[in-house]
mmCIF file of the C-alpha atoms, coordinates in Angstrom:
data_MODEL
# 
_entry.id   MODEL 
# 
loop_
_atom_site.group_PDB 
_atom_site.id 
_atom_site.type_symbol 
_atom_site.label_atom_id 
_atom_site.label_alt_id 
_atom_site.label_comp_id 
_atom_site.label_asym_id 
_atom_site.label_entity_id 
_atom_site.label_seq_id 
_atom_site.pdbx_PDB_ins_code 
_atom_site.Cartn_x 
_atom_site.Cartn_y 
_atom_site.Cartn_z 
_atom_site.occupancy 
_atom_site.B_iso_or_equiv 
_atom_site.pdbx_formal_charge 
_atom_site.auth_seq_id 
_atom_site.auth_comp_id 
_atom_site.auth_asym_id 
_atom_site.auth_atom_id 
_atom_site.pdbx_PDB_model_num 
ATOM 1  C CA . UNK A 1 1  ? 116.528 158.844 191.480 1.00 0.00 ? 1  UNK A CA 1 
ATOM 2  C CA . UNK A 1 2  ? 115.571 160.861 189.071 1.00 0.00 ? 2  UNK A CA 1 
ATOM 3  C CA . UNK A 1 3  ? 116.436 165.404 188.717 1.00 0.00 ? 3  UNK A CA 1 
ATOM 4  C CA . UNK A 1 4  ? 113.983 167.984 186.973 1.00 0.00 ? 4  UNK A CA 1 
ATOM 5  C CA . UNK A 1 5  ? 116.818 170.647 186.899 1.00 0.00 ? 5  UNK A CA 1 
ATOM 6  C CA . UNK A 1 6  ? 116.420 174.246 187.586 1.00 0.00 ? 6  UNK A CA 1 
ATOM 7  C CA . UNK A 1 7  ? 115.279 176.016 184.113 1.00 0.00 ? 7  UNK A CA 1 
ATOM 8  C CA . UNK A 1 8  ? 113.928 172.463 182.522 1.00 0.00 ? 8  UNK A CA 1 
ATOM 9  C CA . UNK A 1 9  ? 110.888 171.470 181.218 1.00 0.00 ? 9  UNK A CA 1 
ATOM 10 C CA . UNK A 1 10 ? 109.925 175.334 180.869 1.00 0.00 ? 10 UNK A CA 1 
ATOM 11 C CA . UNK A 1 11 ? 106.854 174.322 178.367 1.00 0.00 ? 11 UNK A CA 1 
ATOM 12 C CA . UNK A 1 12 ? 105.128 171.477 180.403 1.00 0.00 ? 12 UNK A CA 1 
ATOM 13 C CA . UNK A 1 13 ? 101.868 171.650 181.740 1.00 0.00 ? 13 UNK A CA 1 
ATOM 14 C CA . UNK A 1 14 ? 101.257 168.167 182.620 1.00 0.00 ? 14 UNK A CA 1 
ATOM 15 C CA . UNK A 1 15 ? 102.869 165.631 183.758 1.00 0.00 ? 15 UNK A CA 1 
ATOM 16 C CA . UNK A 1 16 ? 102.077 161.647 184.395 1.00 0.00 ? 16 UNK A CA 1 
ATOM 17 C CA . UNK A 1 17 ? 104.342 159.380 186.479 1.00 0.00 ? 17 UNK A CA 1 
ATOM 18 C CA . UNK A 1 18 ? 103.354 155.977 185.997 1.00 0.00 ? 18 UNK A CA 1 
ATOM 19 C CA . UNK A 1 19 ? 104.375 152.144 186.588 1.00 0.00 ? 19 UNK A CA 1 
ATOM 20 C CA . UNK A 1 20 ? 108.475 153.727 187.675 1.00 0.00 ? 20 UNK A CA 1 
ATOM 21 C CA . UNK A 1 21 ? 108.437 151.056 190.421 1.00 0.00 ? 21 UNK A CA 1 
ATOM 22 C CA . UNK A 1 22 ? 111.690 151.597 190.988 1.00 0.00 ? 22 UNK A CA 1 
ATOM 23 C CA . UNK A 1 23 ? 112.276 155.426 191.600 1.00 0.00 ? 23 UNK A CA 1 
ATOM 24 C CA . UNK A 1 24 ? 112.919 155.732 195.120 1.00 0.00 ? 24 UNK A CA 1 
ATOM 25 C CA . UNK A 1 25 ? 114.283 159.664 194.699 1.00 0.00 ? 25 UNK A CA 1 
ATOM 26 C CA . UNK A 1 26 ? 112.718 162.696 192.818 1.00 0.00 ? 26 UNK A CA 1 
ATOM 27 C CA . UNK A 1 27 ? 114.549 165.787 192.948 1.00 0.00 ? 27 UNK A CA 1 
ATOM 28 C CA . UNK A 1 28 ? 112.594 168.997 191.737 1.00 0.00 ? 28 UNK A CA 1 
ATOM 29 C CA . UNK A 1 29 ? 114.987 171.739 191.644 1.00 0.00 ? 29 UNK A CA 1 
ATOM 30 C CA . UNK A 1 30 ? 114.074 175.374 192.715 1.00 0.00 ? 30 UNK A CA 1 
ATOM 31 C CA . UNK A 1 31 ? 112.952 177.295 188.825 1.00 0.00 ? 31 UNK A CA 1 
ATOM 32 C CA . UNK A 1 32 ? 112.149 173.612 187.352 1.00 0.00 ? 32 UNK A CA 1 
ATOM 33 C CA . UNK A 1 33 ? 108.660 173.096 185.201 1.00 0.00 ? 33 UNK A CA 1 
ATOM 34 C CA . UNK A 1 34 ? 107.447 176.624 186.115 1.00 0.00 ? 34 UNK A CA 1 
ATOM 35 C CA . UNK A 1 35 ? 104.468 176.580 184.016 1.00 0.00 ? 35 UNK A CA 1 
ATOM 36 C CA . UNK A 1 36 ? 102.692 173.115 185.393 1.00 0.00 ? 36 UNK A CA 1 
ATOM 37 C CA . UNK A 1 37 ? 99.671  172.667 185.783 1.00 0.00 ? 37 UNK A CA 1 
ATOM 38 C CA . UNK A 1 38 ? 98.264  168.979 186.503 1.00 0.00 ? 38 UNK A CA 1 
ATOM 39 C CA . UNK A 1 39 ? 100.982 166.489 188.253 1.00 0.00 ? 39 UNK A CA 1 
ATOM 40 C CA . UNK A 1 40 ? 99.375  162.372 188.151 1.00 0.00 ? 40 UNK A CA 1 
ATOM 41 C CA . UNK A 1 41 ? 101.870 159.957 190.687 1.00 0.00 ? 41 UNK A CA 1 
ATOM 42 C CA . UNK A 1 42 ? 100.221 156.105 189.963 1.00 0.00 ? 42 UNK A CA 1 
ATOM 43 C CA . UNK A 1 43 ? 101.932 153.101 190.845 1.00 0.00 ? 43 UNK A CA 1 
ATOM 44 C CA . UNK A 1 44 ? 105.567 154.441 192.504 1.00 0.00 ? 44 UNK A CA 1 
ATOM 45 C CA . UNK A 1 45 ? 105.662 152.274 195.154 1.00 0.00 ? 45 UNK A CA 1 
ATOM 46 C CA . UNK A 1 46 ? 109.068 152.765 196.018 1.00 0.00 ? 46 UNK A CA 1 
ATOM 47 C CA . UNK A 1 47 ? 108.873 156.483 196.464 1.00 0.00 ? 47 UNK A CA 1 
ATOM 48 C CA . UNK A 1 48 ? 109.399 157.761 200.028 1.00 0.00 ? 48 UNK A CA 1 
ATOM 49 C CA . UNK A 1 49 ? 108.115 161.448 199.470 1.00 0.00 ? 49 UNK A CA 1 
ATOM 50 C CA . UNK A 1 50 ? 107.422 164.366 197.249 1.00 0.00 ? 50 UNK A CA 1 
ATOM 51 C CA . UNK A 1 51 ? 110.189 166.511 196.723 1.00 0.00 ? 51 UNK A CA 1 
ATOM 52 C CA . UNK A 1 52 ? 111.177 169.502 197.926 1.00 0.00 ? 52 UNK A CA 1 
ATOM 53 C CA . UNK A 1 53 ? 110.535 171.532 195.144 1.00 0.00 ? 53 UNK A CA 1 
ATOM 54 C CA . UNK A 1 54 ? 107.435 171.139 194.919 1.00 0.00 ? 54 UNK A CA 1 
ATOM 55 C CA . UNK A 1 55 ? 106.583 173.679 197.315 1.00 0.00 ? 55 UNK A CA 1 
ATOM 56 C CA . UNK A 1 56 ? 108.555 176.226 194.552 1.00 0.00 ? 56 UNK A CA 1 
ATOM 57 C CA . UNK A 1 57 ? 106.098 175.218 191.156 1.00 0.00 ? 57 UNK A CA 1 
ATOM 58 C CA . UNK A 1 58 ? 103.613 177.958 192.052 1.00 0.00 ? 58 UNK A CA 1 
ATOM 59 C CA . UNK A 1 59 ? 101.861 177.112 189.061 1.00 0.00 ? 59 UNK A CA 1 
ATOM 60 C CA . UNK A 1 60 ? 100.817 173.731 189.934 1.00 0.00 ? 60 UNK A CA 1 
ATOM 61 C CA . UNK A 1 61 ? 96.590  173.236 190.628 1.00 0.00 ? 61 UNK A CA 1 
ATOM 62 C CA . UNK A 1 62 ? 96.354  169.539 190.847 1.00 0.00 ? 62 UNK A CA 1 
ATOM 63 C CA . UNK A 1 63 ? 97.488  166.906 192.360 1.00 0.00 ? 63 UNK A CA 1 
ATOM 64 C CA . UNK A 1 64 ? 96.413  163.140 191.421 1.00 0.00 ? 64 UNK A CA 1 
ATOM 65 C CA . UNK A 1 65 ? 98.761  160.199 193.636 1.00 0.00 ? 65 UNK A CA 1 
ATOM 66 C CA . UNK A 1 66 ? 97.946  156.924 195.030 1.00 0.00 ? 66 UNK A CA 1 
ATOM 67 C CA . UNK A 1 67 ? 99.980  156.477 197.915 1.00 0.00 ? 67 UNK A CA 1 
ATOM 68 C CA . UNK A 1 68 ? 100.716 152.936 199.029 1.00 0.00 ? 68 UNK A CA 1 
ATOM 69 C CA . UNK A 1 69 ? 101.240 153.602 201.998 1.00 0.00 ? 69 UNK A CA 1 
ATOM 70 C CA . UNK A 1 70 ? 99.171  154.969 205.255 1.00 0.00 ? 70 UNK A CA 1 
ATOM 71 C CA . UNK A 1 71 ? 102.651 157.127 206.299 1.00 0.00 ? 71 UNK A CA 1 
ATOM 72 C CA . UNK A 1 72 ? 102.899 158.423 203.295 1.00 0.00 ? 72 UNK A CA 1 
ATOM 73 C CA . UNK A 1 73 ? 99.173  160.186 203.185 1.00 0.00 ? 73 UNK A CA 1 
ATOM 74 C CA . UNK A 1 74 ? 99.502  161.062 206.765 1.00 0.00 ? 74 UNK A CA 1 
ATOM 75 C CA . UNK A 1 75 ? 103.148 162.739 206.033 1.00 0.00 ? 75 UNK A CA 1 
ATOM 76 C CA . UNK A 1 76 ? 100.733 164.837 203.392 1.00 0.00 ? 76 UNK A CA 1 
ATOM 77 C CA . UNK A 1 77 ? 98.001  165.988 204.799 1.00 0.00 ? 77 UNK A CA 1 
ATOM 78 C CA . UNK A 1 78 ? 97.218  168.807 206.432 1.00 0.00 ? 78 UNK A CA 1 
ATOM 79 C CA . UNK A 1 79 ? 98.841  168.828 209.722 1.00 0.00 ? 79 UNK A CA 1 
ATOM 80 C CA . UNK A 1 80 ? 101.397 166.463 207.991 1.00 0.00 ? 80 UNK A CA 1 
ATOM 81 C CA . UNK A 1 81 ? 105.192 166.858 208.122 1.00 0.00 ? 81 UNK A CA 1 
ATOM 82 C CA . UNK A 1 82 ? 105.470 167.306 204.520 1.00 0.00 ? 82 UNK A CA 1 
ATOM 83 C CA . UNK A 1 83 ? 102.186 169.193 203.978 1.00 0.00 ? 83 UNK A CA 1 
ATOM 84 C CA . UNK A 1 84 ? 104.222 172.705 203.443 1.00 0.00 ? 84 UNK A CA 1 
ATOM 85 C CA . UNK A 1 85 ? 105.487 170.458 200.257 1.00 0.00 ? 85 UNK A CA 1 
ATOM 86 C CA . UNK A 1 86 ? 101.397 170.558 198.986 1.00 0.00 ? 86 UNK A CA 1 
ATOM 87 C CA . UNK A 1 87 ? 99.411  173.388 200.175 1.00 0.00 ? 87 UNK A CA 1 
ATOM 88 C CA . UNK A 1 88 ? 99.732  175.251 197.155 1.00 0.00 ? 88 UNK A CA 1 
ATOM 89 C CA . UNK A 1 89 ? 98.069  173.567 195.445 1.00 0.00 ? 89 UNK A CA 1 
ATOM 90 C CA . UNK A 1 90 ? 94.150  173.634 195.187 1.00 0.00 ? 90 UNK A CA 1 
ATOM 91 C CA . UNK A 1 91 ? 92.958  170.417 194.052 1.00 0.00 ? 91 UNK A CA 1 
ATOM 92 C CA . UNK A 1 92 ? 94.922  167.609 195.734 1.00 0.00 ? 92 UNK A CA 1 
ATOM 93 C CA . UNK A 1 93 ? 93.633  164.794 195.329 1.00 0.00 ? 93 UNK A CA 1 
ATOM 94 C CA . UNK A 1 94 ? 95.662  161.763 197.626 1.00 0.00 ? 94 UNK A CA 1 
ATOM 95 C CA . UNK A 1 95 ? 94.631  157.883 197.945 1.00 0.00 ? 95 UNK A CA 1 
# 
């Protein structure tokens, strides 16, 4: 479990989560990472969903991630049940 608390990482512009094989849950609180521009998620196979708090990071312009299941991809696609978390991000590269 990883938590990004409100007010945390106030100057962070780029975040890459890679190879966190045991990460199952990621919580992003409102007000966390307010300047985040680019988010990359790779090889976090136990992560089943993106944090709800991503919708509060309005500075986010790019999300690049690989998913390991078709179900995860469908939830984040337009019309999917979790699309609201990423719909504000101009450049989505989810494969």
